[in-house]
N, C-alpha and C positions, 0 to 999 in steps of 0.2 A: 615536449613537442608543442608548438604554438597552435592554437585553434584558429583555423581560417575564418570561421564565422565571427569570433571575438575580434580578430584583427579588422575585419570588414566593419563591424559595429563601431569600433574606435574611430574609423575614418568618417563615420556618419553622425558625429556628435553635433548637438545644437551649436549654433554660432555664439549664442549668449547663454550662459548659465548663471542664474540669479541665486545668490547665497545669502543666508542670514546666520548670525552668531548670537547665541544666548549664553551669558555667564550666570550661573546660579551660585550665589554666595551672599549670606547675610551680612558679613563684614564689608565686602566690596560694595554691596548695595548701600549700606549705611554711609560709607565714604563718598559714594557717588551722590547720594541725596544731600549730604551736608556740604560737600565741596564742589560738586558738579564736574569732577575730573575722573578720568578713567585710567590714569597712569598706574594705579595699584593693581589693575586687572592684567597681569602679565600674560596669562593664558589667552584671554579674550583678545588682547592686542596682538599676540602672536598669530592667532587665527585670522584676524582682520587683515593684517599685513600680508600674510601668505596668500589668502584668498584673493585680495585685490591685485596681486601680481599676475593673475591669469583669468579670473572670473569677475563677475559684477557683484559687488556687495550691495545689497538692498536694505539691510537692517542689521543693527547691532544693539543689543539690550543687556543691561545688568539688572538682574532681578533677585529678590530674596529666595531662599529655599522654600517655595510655596507652590503646591501642586496646582491650585487654581490660577495663580499668576503665570505659571509655566504654560498651562493649556491656553490661556488667553493670549500669551505672547506668540505661541506657535500658530494659533488661528489668525492673528493679525499678520504675521509674516507670510502665511500662505494665502489668505483671502485678500489682503490689501496690498502686499508687497510682491506677491506672486513668486515667492521663493521656491526654487526647484530643490535646493539643498539647505537644510538647517543643521548647524553643528552646535551642540551644547557642550559646555565645559563646567564641571562641578556637579556635586550632588549624586555621585555614583558610588560612593563608599557604603560602609555598613553602619554609619552613625544614625542616630534617631532623626536627624534633620535631613538626611540624604534621601530625597524623594524622586529624583529624576527618572531612574529606571522604572520604578513601579508606575509612575504617572504616564510615561510614554508607552510602556507595554500595553496599557489599557486602551490606547487609541491606535496602535499599530494594526494595519490591515494585513500586513505581511512583515515578518521579521527577517532581517538579513543576518542570520546567525554567524556567517563567516567572518564578519567584521570583529565581533567579540572574541571568536576563537583565535583568529590571527593576532589580534591585539594582545591577548593573554599569552599566546605562544611567544611572541616577540618580547613581551614584558618579562617572561620567565627567563629568557636568555640574558636579559640585563639585570634583573632583580632577584632571581631565584624564586623560592616558594612564596615570597610576598606577593607575587602576581595573582595569587588566588583571591586577593582582596578586590581586584578589579572587576567591575560589573559593566564594563563598556559594552554598548549594544547599538544596534541600528535597525531601522525599519522603514516601512512605507506608510504614509498617511496622506490622503487626498492628493495622490500623484506627486508627492514630495518625499524626498529621502530625509530622514532625521537620524543624525549620528550623535550618540551621547558618549562623550569622553570624560575621563577624570579631570580634576581641576589643576593638577600640577603642570607647569610648562613642559617638563620632560615628557609627561604622558601625552600632552597635546602634540608635541613634535613627533612622537612615535606614531600617533594616530594619523597625523598629516602625511608621514612617510608612507603609510599604508594606503590611504585613500586619494591623495591629492591628484594624481594623474589618472585616476579612474572615475572622477566625478562626472566628466563628460559622458563616459560610457554608461554610468548609472542614469544620468539625466536622459540619455537617449532612450533607454528602456522604459522610462516613465511615460514617454510620449506614445508608446505602442498601444 
């Protein structure tokens, strides 16, 4: 059964939703620094292309797996680019360099547990028990939504399938 209030909220979304994309990857950052090209960032480019099809992209950055750099980039996107939604890709695994989840959870004012739960449930349908390695998460910080996805293009596509049409609804609630 559809929720009347949710349907009503979906009709009252902001006219413009500003989005930012952050790719966390030591190797892609090195490529970007050396060659100035972003073509090796398949997941970041997938996010950029999809977001630009419906929303306003205000920032895109490739950074190393570094907590301080991640926080600085988030602050820049929120404070200076006025991003309503920031999507990160990479750094969500269990490796020693994977710092995205711990870094973001420290600043989240509210967590959106449902994103990670749905992401893992959908991943399980596709991957089986390997889905337990996913630490995808989302939360609110400074009236912006931050969504952290794994670095693989397949994971990013899955995440986009979950959130893409809800971004306006999410942004609407940020303005309350």
